[in-house]
ZAMARGU-4260 file (C-alpha; in steps of 0.2 Angstrom, whole numbers, plus 5000, padded with zeros to 4 digits):
<rodrens>
0) 6894/5151/5461 | 6901/5165/5454 | 6908/5164/5437 | 6921/5178/5439 | 6928/5168/5453
5) 6929/5152/5443 | 6936/5162/5428 | 6951/5169/5440 | 6955/5153/5448 | 6957/5144/5431
10) 6968/5158/5425 | 6979/5154/5440 | 6982/5136/5433 | 6996/5142/5422 | 7005/5153/5436
15) 7024/5150/5437 | 7022/5150/5456 | 7017/5132/5460 | 7010/5136/5477 | 6998/5149/5469
20) 6993/5135/5456 | 6990/5122/5469 | 6979/5134/5480 | 6969/5137/5464 | 6968/5118/5460
25) 6962/5114/5478 | 6949/5127/5478 | 6942/5122/5461 | 6942/5104/5467 | 6931/5110/5482
30) 6918/5117/5470 | 6913/5101/5464 | 6904/5095/5449 | 6897/5112/5445 | 6914/5119/5439
35) 6917/5104/5427 | 6909/5112/5412 | 6919/5128/5414 | 6936/5118/5416 | 6931/5107/5400
40) 6929/5124/5390 | 6946/5130/5397 | 6954/5115/5392 | 6948/5115/5375 | 6954/5134/5373
45) 6971/5131/5382 | 6986/5129/5371 | 6999/5126/5385 | 7004/5108/5391 | 7005/5112/5412
50) 6987/5121/5414 | 6980/5107/5402 | 6988/5093/5414 | 6981/5103/5430 | 6964/5105/5423
55) 6964/5086/5418 | 6969/5082/5436 | 6956/5094/5444 | 6942/5085/5433 | 6948/5067/5437
60) 6949/5072/5456 | 6932/5079/5457 | 6924/5064/5447 | 6933/5052/5458 | 6926/5062/5474
65) 6908/5061/5467 | 6911/5042/5463 | 6916/5039/5480 | 6901/5048/5487 | 6889/5038/5478
70) 6898/5022/5482 | 6896/5028/5500 | 6877/5031/5497 | 6875/5014/5489 | 6882/5006/5505
75) 6871/5016/5518 | 6856/5012/5507 | 6859/4994/5509 | 6870/4990/5493 | 6854/4981/5485
80) 6859/4982/5467 | 6877/4974/5463 | 6878/4980/5447 | 6878/4999/5454 | 6893/4994/5466
85) 6902/4986/5451 | 6899/5001/5440 | 6906/5014/5454 | 6922/5003/5454 | 6924/5004/5436
90) 6920/5023/5436 | 6935/5026/5448 | 6946/5019/5435 | 6936/5025/5420 | 6930/5042/5424
95) 6920/5046/5408 | 6909/5030/5407 | 6891/5032/5407 | 6880/5019/5417 | 6865/5019/5405
100) 6873/5010/5391 | 6881/4997/5402 | 6864/4994/5411 | 6855/4992/5393 | 6869/4978/5388
105) 6865/4969/5405 | 6846/4971/5402 | 6847/4964/5386 | 6857/4949/5391 | 6845/4945/5406
110) 6830/4947/5394 | 6837/4934/5382 | 6839/4922/5397 | 6822/4926/5404 | 6813/4921/5388
115) 6820/4903/5389 | 6815/4900/5407 | 6799/4893/5413 | 6792/4888/5430 | 6796/4868/5428
120) 6815/4871/5426 | 6827/4865/5440 | 6841/4875/5447 | 6853/4866/5436 | 6842/4868/5421
125) 6842/4887/5423 | 6861/4888/5426 | 6864/4879/5410 | 6852/4891/5401 | 6862/4906/5408
130) 6878/4898/5402 | 6873/4894/5384 | 6865/4913/5382 | 6881/4921/5392 | 6895/4911/5384
135) 6888/4903/5367 | 6875/4916/5362 | 6884/4932/5367 | 6902/4925/5367 | 6909/4930/5383
140) 6926/4922/5387 | 6939/4921/5400 | 6956/4928/5397 | 6965/4912/5401 | 6976/4921/5415
145) 6978/4920/5433 | 6968/4932/5444 | 6983/4945/5445 | 6980/4950/5426 | 6978/4967/5418
150) 6967/4978/5429 | 6956/4982/5414 | 6950/4963/5415 | 6942/4965/5432 | 6931/4979/5426
155) 6912/4977/5421 | 6912/4990/5409 | 6927/4982/5400 | 6918/4965/5400 | 6902/4971/5394
160) 6911/4981/5380 | 6924/4968/5375 | 6916/4952/5381 | 6932/4946/5389 | 6937/4946/5407
165) 6946/4937/5421 | 6937/4927/5434 | 6932/4942/5445 | 6924/4951/5431 | 6914/4935/5425
170) 6908/4931/5442 | 6903/4949/5444 | 6892/4949/5428 | 6885/4932/5432 | 6879/4939/5449
175) 6873/4954/5441 | 6861/4943/5429 | 6856/4932/5444 | 6851/4946/5454 | 6841/4953/5440
180) 6833/4936/5436 | 6829/4934/5455 | 6840/4918/5457 | 6848/4913/5474 | 6864/4913/5467
185) 6877/4923/5480 | 6896/4926/5478 | 6908/4916/5490 | 6919/4926/5502 | 6935/4921/5495
190) 6951/4930/5487 | 6947/4936/5470 | 6929/4932/5471 | 6930/4918/5459 | 6917/4906/5464
195) 6898/4907/5465 | 6885/4896/5476 | 6868/4892/5470 | 6857/4891/5487 | 6844/4878/5491
200) 6828/4889/5491 | 6818/4875/5500 | 6832/4869/5512 | 6841/4874/5527 | 6845/4893/5526
205) 6862/4896/5518 | 6864/4878/5511 | 6871/4877/5493 | 6864/4865/5480 | 6879/4867/5470
210) 6894/4879/5465 | 6897/4889/5449 | 6914/4892/5442 | 6910/4907/5429 | 6928/4907/5423
215) 6926/4890/5415 | 6909/4895/5406 | 6899/4892/5422 | 6906/4875/5427 | 6894/4867/5440
220) 6904/4859/5454 | 6903/4850/5471 | 6910/4856/5487 | 6926/4845/5486 | 6929/4852/5469
225) 6928/4869/5475 | 6939/4868/5489 | 6953/4860/5476 | 6950/4875/5466 | 6951/4888/5480
230) 6967/4880/5487 | 6975/4881/5469 | 6971/4898/5467 | 6979/4904/5484 | 6996/4912/5483
235) 7004/4915/5500 | 6989/4912/5509 | 6981/4896/5518 | 6964/4889/5516 | 6951/4896/5527
240) 6933/4889/5531 | 6924/4906/5528 | 6930/4906/5510 | 6914/4894/5507 | 6902/4908/5516
245) 6891/4918/5505 | 6894/4936/5505 | 6883/4951/5504 | 6885/4964/5488 | 6895/4975/5499
250) 6907/4961/5505 | 6908/4956/5487 | 6911/4973/5480 | 6925/4975/5493 | 6933/4959/5488
255) 6932/4966/5469 | 6941/4982/5475 | 6953/4973/5484 | 6957/4963/5469 | 6959/4979/5459
260) 6971/4986/5471 | 6982/4971/5470 | 6981/4970/5451 | 6986/4989/5449 | 7000/4986/5462
265) 7005/4971/5452 | 7008/4981/5437 | 7015/4995/5445 | 7003/5008/5442 | 7002/5018/5457
270) 6991/5032/5453 | 6974/5023/5456 | 6979/5015/5472 | 6973/5030/5483 | 6955/5030/5477
275) 6953/5013/5477 | 6960/5013/5495 | 6946/5025/5499 | 6933/5013/5491 | 6939/4998/5501
280) 6939/5009/5517 | 6920/5014/5512 | 6916/4996/5508 | 6923/4988/5524 | 6913/4998/5536
285) 6899/4986/5542 | 6901/4973/5530 | 6897/4954/5535 | 6897/4938/5529 | 6882/4925/5528
290) 6881/4908/5535 | 6893/4895/5526 | 6886/4887/5511
</rodrens>
């Protein structure tokens, strides 16, 4: 990449001719991550508001494109790590967040739970330990609001940093913990991703021992209780049998993206909607649910 070309393009960002400036912005965006250090240096040296705004826009566009590409690669590789998918959705909103500190926080929580486990525990006893560590020791809590809450409350980075989230974020964290601890807990294919199933490892494939409601401190429920809660949370929709099917990580993150889209629309923030729509398109390809729980 020619430094002279990059410098020339950056110098055009304060051009009074908007078409010239837009052409320079498009060209810089097409260069990818490699131009971000040059743009950041230019931002630090710039004194005028218009080129500053344009530089910030270019950096955000590049970062979003990179994150969407990584999300696509995650899907194509099998979407094995739920935390990665949730992280990419958070990074689309908070482009400056780093993965490693969040992963370390998650690992610390999992380690605190794992040391309390032994080979004689029942499924219910394991869930009780998770609930105690997560909600009592670490102090994670719900926001006390309906699913259409502030978009921040859907995001895994916000939850790990502030220890407060809505039903979607708490369910996402619970699933990430279960995945790292190799527990047979899966998300259900329902709007807002609010409920989980603990699968019977020794019974018929896909059958659930019980259900978990992370929003209420990991409350354990039976099937009839779950159906009542799902119906209560449906707004303008009718109950569907597939809501009690377990789903893949890809489908779960797609549900997360859809909820995030609805939250931004609900509060009137239009700017993030295009990139979230792109994420939903990526996540929707080839997504499938599993057998009913």
